[in-house]
ZAZARO-669013 format. One record per residue (C-alpha): x, y, z; residue number from 1. Coordinates in Angstrom, 1 decimal, m for minus. Example, Ala and Ser with C-alpha at 12.3 -4.5 7.8 and 13.67 -1.06 7.14 Angstrom:
2
+--------+--------+--------+-----+
!      x !      y !      z !   i !
+--------+--------+--------+-----+
!   12.3 !   m4.5 !    7.8 !   1 !
!   13.7 !   m1.1 !    7.1 !   2 !
+--------+--------+--------+-----+
This chain:
330
+--------+--------+--------+-----+
!      x !      y !      z !   i !
+--------+--------+--------+-----+
!    0.0 !    0.0 !    0.0 !   1 !
!    1.3 !    3.5 !   m0.9 !   2 !
!    2.0 !    5.9 !    1.9 !   3 !
!   m0.6 !    8.4 !    0.6 !   4 !
!   m3.3 !    5.7 !    0.4 !   5 !
!   m2.4 !    4.6 !    4.0 !   6 !
!   m2.8 !    8.2 !    5.3 !   7 !
!   m6.1 !    8.6 !    3.5 !   8 !
!   m7.4 !    5.3 !    4.9 !   9 !
!   m6.2 !    6.3 !    8.4 !  10 !
!   m7.9 !    9.7 !    8.2 !  11 !
!  m11.1 !    8.1 !    7.2 !  12 !
!  m11.0 !    5.7 !   10.1 !  13 !
!  m10.4 !    8.5 !   12.6 !  14 !
!  m13.4 !   10.4 !   11.2 !  15 !
!  m15.8 !    7.5 !   12.0 !  16 !
!  m14.1 !    6.4 !   15.2 !  17 !
!  m16.5 !    7.2 !   18.0 !  18 !
!  m15.5 !   10.5 !   19.6 !  19 !
!  m16.1 !    9.2 !   23.1 !  20 !
!  m13.8 !    6.2 !   22.5 !  21 !
!  m11.2 !    8.5 !   21.0 !  22 !
!  m11.3 !   10.7 !   24.1 !  23 !
!  m10.9 !    7.7 !   26.4 !  24 !
!   m7.9 !    6.5 !   24.2 !  25 !
!   m6.1 !    9.8 !   24.8 !  26 !
!   m6.9 !    9.8 !   28.5 !  27 !
!   m9.3 !   12.7 !   28.3 !  28 !
!  m13.0 !   13.0 !   29.0 !  29 !
!  m15.4 !   13.7 !   26.1 !  30 !
!  m16.5 !   17.3 !   26.0 !  31 !
!  m19.7 !   18.9 !   24.9 !  32 !
!  m20.3 !   22.7 !   24.4 !  33 !
!  m23.7 !   24.2 !   25.0 !  34 !
!  m24.4 !   27.7 !   23.8 !  35 !
!  m27.8 !   29.2 !   24.7 !  36 !
!  m28.6 !   32.4 !   23.0 !  37 !
!  m31.0 !   33.5 !   25.8 !  38 !
!  m30.9 !   34.4 !   29.5 !  39 !
!  m30.2 !   31.6 !   32.1 !  40 !
!  m32.8 !   33.1 !   34.5 !  41 !
!  m35.9 !   32.6 !   32.4 !  42 !
!  m38.1 !   29.7 !   33.6 !  43 !
!  m38.7 !   28.6 !   30.0 !  44 !
!  m35.0 !   28.4 !   29.3 !  45 !
!  m34.4 !   26.6 !   32.6 !  46 !
!  m37.0 !   24.0 !   31.5 !  47 !
!  m35.3 !   23.6 !   28.2 !  48 !
!  m31.8 !   22.9 !   29.6 !  49 !
!  m33.3 !   20.7 !   32.3 !  50 !
!  m34.9 !   18.6 !   29.6 !  51 !
!  m31.6 !   18.3 !   27.8 !  52 !
!  m29.7 !   17.3 !   30.9 !  53 !
!  m32.4 !   14.7 !   31.8 !  54 !
!  m32.4 !   13.2 !   28.3 !  55 !
!  m28.6 !   13.1 !   28.3 !  56 !
!  m28.5 !   11.5 !   31.8 !  57 !
!  m31.1 !    8.9 !   30.6 !  58 !
!  m28.6 !    7.9 !   27.9 !  59 !
!  m25.9 !    7.3 !   30.5 !  60 !
!  m24.0 !   10.6 !   30.4 !  61 !
!  m23.1 !   12.2 !   33.8 !  62 !
!  m21.5 !   15.7 !   33.7 !  63 !
!  m18.2 !   15.6 !   35.5 !  64 !
!  m18.1 !   11.8 !   35.6 !  65 !
!  m17.9 !   10.5 !   32.0 !  66 !
!  m18.6 !   13.8 !   30.1 !  67 !
!  m17.6 !   17.4 !   30.5 !  68 !
!  m20.2 !   20.0 !   29.5 !  69 !
!  m19.3 !   23.6 !   29.0 !  70 !
!  m22.3 !   26.0 !   29.2 !  71 !
!  m22.6 !   29.5 !   27.9 !  72 !
!  m25.6 !   31.9 !   28.1 !  73 !
!  m25.7 !   34.9 !   25.8 !  74 !
!  m28.8 !   36.7 !   27.2 !  75 !
!  m30.0 !   37.7 !   23.7 !  76 !
!  m26.9 !   39.8 !   23.0 !  77 !
!  m25.3 !   39.3 !   19.6 !  78 !
!  m21.8 !   40.4 !   20.9 !  79 !
!  m22.0 !   37.6 !   23.5 !  80 !
!  m23.1 !   35.1 !   21.0 !  81 !
!  m20.0 !   35.9 !   18.9 !  82 !
!  m17.7 !   35.8 !   21.9 !  83 !
!  m19.0 !   32.5 !   23.2 !  84 !
!  m18.9 !   30.8 !   19.8 !  85 !
!  m15.2 !   31.6 !   19.6 !  86 !
!  m14.7 !   30.4 !   23.2 !  87 !
!  m16.4 !   27.1 !   22.7 !  88 !
!  m14.7 !   26.4 !   19.3 !  89 !
!  m11.3 !   27.1 !   21.0 !  90 !
!  m12.1 !   24.5 !   23.6 !  91 !
!  m12.3 !   21.9 !   20.8 !  92 !
!  m15.4 !   20.1 !   22.1 !  93 !
!  m16.5 !   16.8 !   20.5 !  94 !
!  m20.0 !   18.2 !   19.9 !  95 !
!  m21.7 !   21.6 !   20.3 !  96 !
!  m25.4 !   22.0 !   21.1 !  97 !
!  m26.3 !   25.3 !   19.5 !  98 !
!  m29.5 !   27.1 !   20.5 !  99 !
!  m31.1 !   29.4 !   18.0 ! 100 !
!  m30.4 !   30.6 !   14.4 ! 101 !
!  m27.9 !   33.3 !   15.2 ! 102 !
!  m25.7 !   30.9 !   17.2 ! 103 !
!  m25.7 !   28.4 !   14.3 ! 104 !
!  m24.9 !   31.1 !   11.8 ! 105 !
!  m21.9 !   32.3 !   13.9 ! 106 !
!  m20.6 !   28.8 !   14.4 ! 107 !
!  m20.9 !   28.0 !   10.7 ! 108 !
!  m18.4 !   30.8 !   10.0 ! 109 !
!  m15.7 !   29.5 !   12.3 ! 110 !
!  m15.8 !   25.7 !   12.2 ! 111 !
!  m16.5 !   23.1 !    9.6 ! 112 !
!  m15.1 !   20.2 !   11.6 ! 113 !
!  m16.8 !   20.3 !   15.0 ! 114 !
!  m20.2 !   18.6 !   14.9 ! 115 !
!  m23.1 !   21.0 !   15.7 ! 116 !
!  m26.5 !   19.9 !   16.9 ! 117 !
!  m28.9 !   22.8 !   16.6 ! 118 !
!  m31.9 !   23.2 !   18.8 ! 119 !
!  m34.6 !   25.6 !   17.7 ! 120 !
!  m33.1 !   26.8 !   14.4 ! 121 !
!  m35.1 !   28.4 !   11.6 ! 122 !
!  m34.9 !   27.9 !    7.8 ! 123 !
!  m31.7 !   25.8 !    7.9 ! 124 !
!  m31.9 !   25.0 !    4.2 ! 125 !
!  m32.6 !   28.6 !    3.1 ! 126 !
!  m29.8 !   30.0 !    5.2 ! 127 !
!  m27.3 !   27.4 !    3.9 ! 128 !
!  m26.7 !   25.6 !    7.2 ! 129 !
!  m27.6 !   22.2 !    5.6 ! 130 !
!  m28.1 !   20.9 !    2.0 ! 131 !
!  m31.5 !   19.3 !    2.7 ! 132 !
!  m33.4 !   18.4 !    5.8 ! 133 !
!  m33.1 !   14.7 !    5.0 ! 134 !
!  m29.4 !   14.8 !    4.1 ! 135 !
!  m27.7 !   17.7 !    5.9 ! 136 !
!  m24.3 !   16.9 !    4.2 ! 137 !
!  m22.0 !   18.8 !    6.6 ! 138 !
!  m21.2 !   19.2 !   10.3 ! 139 !
!  m24.6 !   20.6 !   11.2 ! 140 !
!  m27.9 !   18.8 !   12.0 ! 141 !
!  m30.6 !   19.1 !   14.7 ! 142 !
!  m34.1 !   20.4 !   15.2 ! 143 !
!  m36.0 !   23.3 !   13.7 ! 144 !
!  m38.4 !   25.7 !   15.4 ! 145 !
!  m40.8 !   27.7 !   13.2 ! 146 !
!  m41.6 !   28.0 !    9.6 ! 147 !
!  m43.8 !   30.4 !    7.5 ! 148 !
!  m46.8 !   28.2 !    8.0 ! 149 !
!  m46.6 !   28.8 !   11.8 ! 150 !
!  m46.7 !   32.6 !   11.2 ! 151 !
!  m49.9 !   32.0 !    9.2 ! 152 !
!  m51.3 !   30.0 !   12.2 ! 153 !
!  m50.6 !   33.0 !   14.6 ! 154 !
!  m52.4 !   35.3 !   12.2 ! 155 !
!  m55.4 !   33.0 !   12.2 ! 156 !
!  m55.5 !   32.9 !   16.0 ! 157 !
!  m55.4 !   36.7 !   16.3 ! 158 !
!  m58.1 !   36.9 !   13.7 ! 159 !
!  m60.3 !   34.4 !   15.6 ! 160 !
!  m60.3 !   36.5 !   18.9 ! 161 !
!  m60.0 !   40.1 !   17.6 ! 162 !
!  m63.0 !   41.8 !   16.0 ! 163 !
!  m62.0 !   43.9 !   13.1 ! 164 !
!  m58.6 !   42.4 !   12.9 ! 165 !
!  m56.8 !   43.7 !    9.7 ! 166 !
!  m53.0 !   43.8 !   10.4 ! 167 !
!  m50.5 !   41.5 !   11.9 ! 168 !
!  m47.1 !   43.0 !   12.9 ! 169 !
!  m44.0 !   40.8 !   13.5 ! 170 !
!  m41.6 !   42.4 !   16.0 ! 171 !
!  m38.0 !   41.3 !   15.8 ! 172 !
!  m34.4 !   42.6 !   16.0 ! 173 !
!  m32.8 !   42.5 !   12.5 ! 174 !
!  m29.3 !   41.9 !   14.0 ! 175 !
!  m30.3 !   38.7 !   15.8 ! 176 !
!  m33.0 !   37.3 !   13.5 ! 177 !
!  m32.5 !   38.6 !    9.9 ! 178 !
!  m34.2 !   35.4 !    8.5 ! 179 !
!  m37.6 !   37.0 !    9.2 ! 180 !
!  m37.2 !   38.9 !    6.0 ! 181 !
!  m37.3 !   35.7 !    4.0 ! 182 !
!  m40.3 !   34.4 !    6.0 ! 183 !
!  m42.3 !   37.5 !    5.3 ! 184 !
!  m41.6 !   37.3 !    1.6 ! 185 !
!  m42.5 !   33.6 !    1.5 ! 186 !
!  m45.9 !   34.2 !    3.3 ! 187 !
!  m46.8 !   37.1 !    1.0 ! 188 !
!  m45.8 !   35.1 !   m2.1 ! 189 !
!  m48.0 !   32.2 !   m0.9 ! 190 !
!  m50.9 !   34.6 !   m0.2 ! 191 !
!  m51.5 !   33.0 !    3.2 ! 192 !
!  m52.9 !   36.2 !    4.7 ! 193 !
!  m56.5 !   36.3 !    3.5 ! 194 !
!  m57.8 !   39.8 !    4.0 ! 195 !
!  m55.0 !   40.6 !    6.6 ! 196 !
!  m51.9 !   42.7 !    6.1 ! 197 !
!  m48.5 !   41.5 !    7.4 ! 198 !
!  m45.8 !   44.0 !    8.3 ! 199 !
!  m42.7 !   44.1 !   10.5 ! 200 !
!  m41.5 !   46.4 !   13.3 ! 201 !
!  m37.8 !   46.4 !   13.9 ! 202 !
!  m36.4 !   46.9 !   17.5 ! 203 !
!  m33.0 !   46.9 !   18.9 ! 204 !
!  m33.5 !   48.5 !   22.4 ! 205 !
!  m36.0 !   48.3 !   25.2 ! 206 !
!  m37.0 !   51.9 !   24.4 ! 207 !
!  m37.8 !   51.0 !   20.8 ! 208 !
!  m39.9 !   48.1 !   22.1 ! 209 !
!  m42.0 !   50.5 !   24.2 ! 210 !
!  m42.4 !   53.0 !   21.3 ! 211 !
!  m43.4 !   50.3 !   18.8 ! 212 !
!  m46.1 !   48.8 !   21.1 ! 213 !
!  m47.5 !   52.2 !   22.0 ! 214 !
!  m47.7 !   53.2 !   18.3 ! 215 !
!  m49.2 !   49.9 !   17.3 ! 216 !
!  m51.9 !   49.9 !   20.0 ! 217 !
!  m53.1 !   53.2 !   18.6 ! 218 !
!  m53.9 !   51.6 !   15.2 ! 219 !
!  m57.3 !   49.8 !   15.3 ! 220 !
!  m57.4 !   46.2 !   14.0 ! 221 !
!  m53.7 !   45.5 !   14.8 ! 222 !
!  m52.2 !   42.5 !   16.4 ! 223 !
!  m48.6 !   41.8 !   17.5 ! 224 !
!  m46.6 !   38.6 !   16.8 ! 225 !
!  m43.5 !   37.7 !   18.8 ! 226 !
!  m41.6 !   34.8 !   17.2 ! 227 !
!  m38.3 !   33.3 !   18.2 ! 228 !
!  m35.6 !   35.9 !   18.6 ! 229 !
!  m32.9 !   36.0 !   21.3 ! 230 !
!  m33.4 !   39.7 !   21.7 ! 231 !
!  m37.2 !   39.8 !   22.1 ! 232 !
!  m36.9 !   36.6 !   24.2 ! 233 !
!  m34.7 !   38.5 !   26.6 ! 234 !
!  m37.4 !   41.2 !   26.9 ! 235 !
!  m40.4 !   38.9 !   26.8 ! 236 !
!  m41.8 !   40.0 !   30.2 ! 237 !
!  m41.6 !   43.7 !   29.2 ! 238 !
!  m43.3 !   43.0 !   25.8 ! 239 !
!  m46.1 !   41.0 !   27.5 ! 240 !
!  m46.8 !   43.6 !   30.1 ! 241 !
!  m46.7 !   46.5 !   27.7 ! 242 !
!  m49.1 !   44.7 !   25.3 ! 243 !
!  m51.5 !   44.1 !   28.2 ! 244 !
!  m51.3 !   47.7 !   29.5 ! 245 !
!  m51.9 !   49.0 !   26.0 ! 246 !
!  m54.7 !   46.5 !   25.3 ! 247 !
!  m52.9 !   45.2 !   22.2 ! 248 !
!  m53.8 !   41.7 !   21.1 ! 249 !
!  m50.6 !   39.7 !   20.9 ! 250 !
!  m49.4 !   36.1 !   20.4 ! 251 !
!  m46.0 !   34.6 !   20.8 ! 252 !
!  m44.2 !   31.3 !   20.2 ! 253 !
!  m43.0 !   31.3 !   23.8 ! 254 !
!  m45.2 !   29.9 !   26.6 ! 255 !
!  m43.8 !   32.4 !   29.1 ! 256 !
!  m45.3 !   35.2 !   27.1 ! 257 !
!  m48.9 !   34.2 !   28.0 ! 258 !
!  m47.8 !   33.4 !   31.6 ! 259 !
!  m46.4 !   37.0 !   31.9 ! 260 !
!  m49.7 !   38.6 !   30.8 ! 261 !
!  m49.6 !   38.3 !   27.0 ! 262 !
!  m52.9 !   37.3 !   25.3 ! 263 !
!  m51.8 !   33.9 !   23.7 ! 264 !
!  m48.9 !   31.6 !   23.1 ! 265 !
!  m48.8 !   28.9 !   20.5 ! 266 !
!  m45.7 !   27.0 !   19.4 ! 267 !
!  m43.6 !   23.9 !   19.6 ! 268 !
!  m42.9 !   22.2 !   22.9 ! 269 !
!  m39.3 !   23.5 !   23.2 ! 270 !
!  m38.4 !   21.3 !   26.2 ! 271 !
!  m39.3 !   18.3 !   24.1 ! 272 !
!  m37.0 !   19.5 !   21.3 ! 273 !
!  m34.1 !   19.8 !   23.8 ! 274 !
!  m34.8 !   16.4 !   25.2 ! 275 !
!  m34.7 !   14.9 !   21.7 ! 276 !
!  m31.5 !   16.9 !   20.9 ! 277 !
!  m29.7 !   14.9 !   23.7 ! 278 !
!  m30.1 !   11.8 !   21.6 ! 279 !
!  m28.4 !   13.4 !   18.6 ! 280 !
!  m25.5 !   14.5 !   20.8 ! 281 !
!  m25.3 !   10.9 !   22.1 ! 282 !
!  m25.3 !    9.4 !   18.7 ! 283 !
!  m22.5 !   11.7 !   17.5 ! 284 !
!  m20.4 !   10.9 !   20.5 ! 285 !
!  m20.9 !    7.2 !   19.7 ! 286 !
!  m19.7 !    7.7 !   16.1 ! 287 !
!  m22.7 !    8.9 !   14.0 ! 288 !
!  m21.9 !   11.5 !   11.3 ! 289 !
!  m24.0 !   14.7 !   11.5 ! 290 !
!  m24.1 !   14.8 !    7.7 ! 291 !
!  m26.2 !   11.7 !    7.8 ! 292 !
!  m28.6 !   12.6 !   10.6 ! 293 !
!  m31.7 !   14.2 !    9.2 ! 294 !
!  m32.8 !   17.6 !   10.5 ! 295 !
!  m36.1 !   17.0 !   12.4 ! 296 !
!  m39.1 !   19.3 !   12.8 ! 297 !
!  m41.3 !   19.8 !   15.9 ! 298 !
!  m43.8 !   17.1 !   16.6 ! 299 !
!  m45.5 !   18.5 !   19.7 ! 300 !
!  m47.2 !   21.9 !   20.0 ! 301 !
!  m48.8 !   23.8 !   22.9 ! 302 !
!  m51.5 !   26.5 !   22.9 ! 303 !
!  m51.9 !   28.7 !   26.0 ! 304 !
!  m54.6 !   31.4 !   26.5 ! 305 !
!  m54.5 !   34.0 !   29.2 ! 306 !
!  m58.2 !   34.4 !   30.0 ! 307 !
!  m57.5 !   37.2 !   32.5 ! 308 !
!  m55.9 !   39.3 !   29.8 ! 309 !
!  m58.7 !   38.3 !   27.3 ! 310 !
!  m61.3 !   39.5 !   29.7 ! 311 !
!  m59.5 !   42.8 !   30.4 ! 312 !
!  m59.6 !   43.5 !   26.7 ! 313 !
!  m63.3 !   42.8 !   26.5 ! 314 !
!  m62.7 !   39.8 !   24.1 ! 315 !
!  m64.3 !   36.5 !   24.1 ! 316 !
!  m62.7 !   33.2 !   22.9 ! 317 !
!  m64.8 !   31.0 !   20.6 ! 318 !
!  m65.7 !   27.8 !   22.6 ! 319 !
!  m64.1 !   25.7 !   19.8 ! 320 !
!  m60.8 !   27.5 !   20.3 ! 321 !
!  m61.0 !   27.2 !   24.1 ! 322 !
!  m61.4 !   23.4 !   23.7 ! 323 !
!  m58.1 !   23.2 !   21.9 ! 324 !
!  m56.1 !   25.1 !   24.5 ! 325 !
!  m53.5 !   23.1 !   26.5 ! 326 !
!  m53.5 !   25.6 !   29.3 ! 327 !
!  m55.9 !   28.4 !   30.4 ! 328 !
!  m54.5 !   31.1 !   32.7 ! 329 !
!  m57.2 !   32.6 !   34.9 ! 330 !
+--------+--------+--------+-----+
């Protein structure tokens, strides 16, 4: 066998050799990086990471015993996302669990070799993270969050409970979630709005959030949509309470939004997605290639209605809609 052929064969064997076994062979403990784009203090985010830890423990991994896990929390700040991505890549972990689209986007720029399991990523094909959902083809795989159809669902729910509803406004920070531009274009092209108008309001500070909600509340027939965005997630309580004070019908993908006083929340069960992501991290540690692990979409959804807020607005929920709610806040 020629030397070049031997080196090529050896490199291929190393690529498929389970990462956990490779770490044991070198006398080190396998390492997993976890980068959350949001704040650690949020109850919803605590539930997500607890679900990952439990799922990982159920597969036999104990942090500090047979696996080392490095956590980072970026609190919705793009500069921290960039900083922590560099930190984790420098640690050379065997796998990185990457929460949110901006985290995956940043990691894609700086590593093509470390396997990345994304949790709650949006439009991975359109943004070039993977080739296709069924065959990712690179070092990135994982679980998606929302799609344009879900935005259409939010519009429908606002229309069901708001008399004279004519306009849905998506609030987001263009620095942390630029992918919304593509979503809005897709929805308009598919004519999913019916008689409703869909626009966007861009915010980058807490002051801009307050101004946007105040102005929107003064426009009859308007409703607010809060989708996944590390920035708005970090200000979710402020947005929910302002929308309630201004009597502005609003819906979010985040359960905590309705708990904090927002009108409704509808979206994927994110704790379930984090629990499932533990299995992908486990499979990669045991030798699976992320290029061959299909990107999966949400399978469980939750609908929460804040009846107290609904009543304070003078709105009534159709009985058929109430019967589909997973939780009613009174």
